N, C-alpha and C positions, 0 to 999 in steps of 0.2 A: 379597643382593638377587636374584641369579639363582636361588637356591633357592626364594625366595618366588614369583617369577614363574613358575616351573615347576610350582608346586603349584596344581592346578586348584581345589581347595577354597578356598585363600586368595584366588585370583583372583575366584571367585564371591562370596566374603565381601566383598571390596572393591567389587564391582560392584552388590551387592544393594541398598544404600541408594539409589543413583542410579536403579536399575531400578524400585524401589518408588515413587519420586517420579514417574518417567515414567508408570508404570501408573496411579497415583492421579490425576495431574493432566491426563493426555492421553487414554490409551486407555480407562479406565473411563468418563469423561464422554462419549466418542464412542459407546461401546456403550449407555450409558443414554439418550443422545439418540436413537439409533436405536430403542431399546425404547419410549420415550415417544412417538415418532412413530407407533407402532402403536395408540396409546390415545386415547380421548376422556377428557380430564382437565382440571379447572379449577384444579389446583394445590393443592386442599384436600381435596376429597371423594374418593370411591373412583374408581378407574380402570375404564374400560370398554374392552375390546379391540374395535377396529374394523378391524383388519387394515390394508389399504392404502387405506382410505377417505380418510385425510388426504393422501396422495400424489396420489390421484385428484382430490381437490378442488384441490390445488396446481396441477396441470396445467391446470385449467380457470379458474384465478383470474387474471383479467386485471390486477388490481392488483399481484399478485406479478410477473407478466411485465413490467409497466411499471417496477417497482423494479429488476428484473434488467437491463432496458435502461439504466437510469440508471447502474447499477453498471458495466456494460460500457463506457459512455461515459467514466466516470471512469477505468477501467482503460486505455482508449485514450489519454486525455489524459495519464495518468501515464507511459505507455510512451513517448509522444512527448516528454515533458518531459525524459526521460533524455538526449536529444540535447543539450538546452541545458545540463544538468548536466555532461555530458562535455565540452562546449566550454569551460565555465568552468574545469573541472579541468585541461584542456590548457593554458589560459592561465596558471593559478596555478602549474602545475608547471614553467613556464618561468622564465627569470630576468627577472622584472619587479619594479619598485619597489612596495613596499607589499603584497607577496604575503602576508606573515605577517598583516598587519592584515585583509586581505580574507578570509582563511581564518577568522579569528575572527569576523568579521561574519556570514559565511554560516552559522556554527554556532549563532548566537544563537537561531533558532527551535527548535533541538533542546533548548534549555535550558528552554523554556516548556511547560507542560502544554497539552493540547488545549483545555481549558476556558478557560485564559487567552488562547490564540490566538483562540478563538471570540468571547470578549468583546471583544478588540481589534478584530477585523474587523467585529463588530456596530457598533462606534463608527465605523469607517471607512465603512461602508455606510449610516450613519444618513441618512434622507431629507432632513433640514434642516440638521443640524450635521456631517454626515460629510465626510471629506476628499475623497472621490471626487466627490460632487456639488458641493462648494465649488470644486474644481479645474475641473470642467466649466463652472460658472457664470462663473469668471474668464476662461474661454476664449470666452465668449459664448453658451454653450448655455442655452436657457431651459427652464423647467419643472423639476419634481422627479421624479427617477427612483427608484422603489421597487425597489431591487435584490433584496431578499429577499421581496418580496410579488408580484412579477411572474412569472407562470408561465413566460414566455419567457426571462427573465434569470436566474432563481434558480440554475439549474444551473451556469452560467458563474461566477456570483458565489460559489458554494460551492467550485467546483473551484480557483479561484485561491489561496485561503488554504491549501487541502490540499496543493497543489503547492509553495507557498512553505514550508509547514511542514517538508517532507522534503527540501528543497533541500540543506541542509547535510549531511544524512546520506549522500546519494548522491554529492555532490561530494567528501566525505571519502573514501569508498570508491574512487572513480575516482582521486583524487589520490594515495592510498596505493599503488594499483596502478601508476600512471605513474611514481612516484618509485622504485619497485622495479625498473624496467627498467634494465639496466646502461648506464651512460653511454657505454661503449665502442661499443655498437651504434648509438647515436644519433650519436656522433662519426664513426663509419665512414660512415654514410649522408651526413653533412654533407660529409665529405671527397670522397665520390663525386659531389658536386654537387647533392644533394637540397635543395630549399627547405623551409621550416618546414611548409607544407601537405603536401608529399609525405612528409616524416618522420612527421607525425601519422597520415596515412592508410595508409602502407605499412609503417611500422615499429612505431609505438606501438599503434595500434588492434588489429592482429592479435595482438600480444603480451598484450593484456589481454582477449582474447575470452572467456576463461572467467569473468572477473569480470563482464563485460558480461552474460553469460547469467544469472548470479546476480541481478544488479540488475533484469533484466527480469522474472524470476520474482517477486522480492520486490515490485516495483512493481505488477504485474498482480494477483497473488494478494492483496496487501495492499489494493488498491483494491476488489476484489470483496467483501471482508468489512469495509469501512470503516464506522464507526459514530459515534464520539464527537463529532467536530466538527460533523457534520450534525445530530445530536441537539440540541446546544446552540444552534446558530444558527437552525435552521428547524423542527426536529422533524419533518422529512419534508414540510413544507408548502411553499407553499400548495397545498391539494387534492392532495397526493401528488406534486407536481411535482419535489420533491427527494428523494423516498423512494428508498432503496436496499434491497438484500435484507436486510442486517443490521438496519436500523431497522424494516423491515416485520416481521421476525421478532419484534423486541422489542415492537412494538405489538400483534401478535396474542397473544403469550404473556402479557405483563405488564399490558397494558391491556384486552385483550379476554378475559383469563383463559382462553384456549384454549391450554394448554401442549402438548397433543397436536399441534395444528396448527403451533404455533410450533417445536416440536421437529422436525417433519417438514421445515419450512423450513430449520432449521439443518443437519439432515443432508443435505438436498439441496444446500445451499450448500457443505458440505464436499466432496461428490462433484464439484461444479462446479470447485472449487479444485484438486482432485486431477487432474481431466481436463485442465484448463488447464495445470497444471504439466507433466503428461506430454506434452502437445502441444508446449509450448515446448521441452522437452528433445529431442523427436524432430525438430522443425523446425530446431533449432540444433545437432544432432549433427554432429560432424565431428572431424577430427584436430586435437588441440590443438598449438599452436606452443610449443615448449619453448625456454628459454634458460638459460644457466648463467653 
């Protein structure tokens, strides 16, 4: 085995299949997207080189910036929801009755596809037969609320199922990190007189700081490029009130048959995600607390 690992040609041979997949599925599409963004193309006919015209159009496109604003709001909601996920994980990692059952319940949304979740919440938000309006009516509220047709409410109505969809994923990450903390550290803090809140804030949270950084990046970047559930539930409507960057890109490319402009939006979205990731890493940079 040592002889194989010291042979650079053998190492390259083992790495080559994975490297080919990464190039074919990630880097080549990125390069092609950037290339198509320089073209005027309907997806069928000949391409026409237009240089940076698509990007100039993007900068002046108010509909795109509205979709970017919606995506940033979703990213903010997702980042704030991490606090709730972390609180739930802290409770579940303690010695409470029914913790195993609760963990399984929180993981249920992860087992459902985005389309199934969208269909479920379409029923929940139904104006006449939906659970939400029926509950409000039982509490004495009069009138019918059009959750997905009201431009003032649709964003909130969309954000709730998205945050619910990923609750189990982030709770599981936090739970695994918390359970990996040596019990001796927690016990030592308890012996020193620390209460549960102090243990959580001064012992557990600092020790899972690196995991928290990863979840922040995942939540924000994932929100910026979110598409599927919004597409099924509202298709970006009404009047673009729930449009996000990914859905706007889809509409421009596959419905407007403007693949050059759609590619420019996609490449710009990639740059935004890279910049946001870099900023988060810079803002959260610091010495990691290690334990053994």
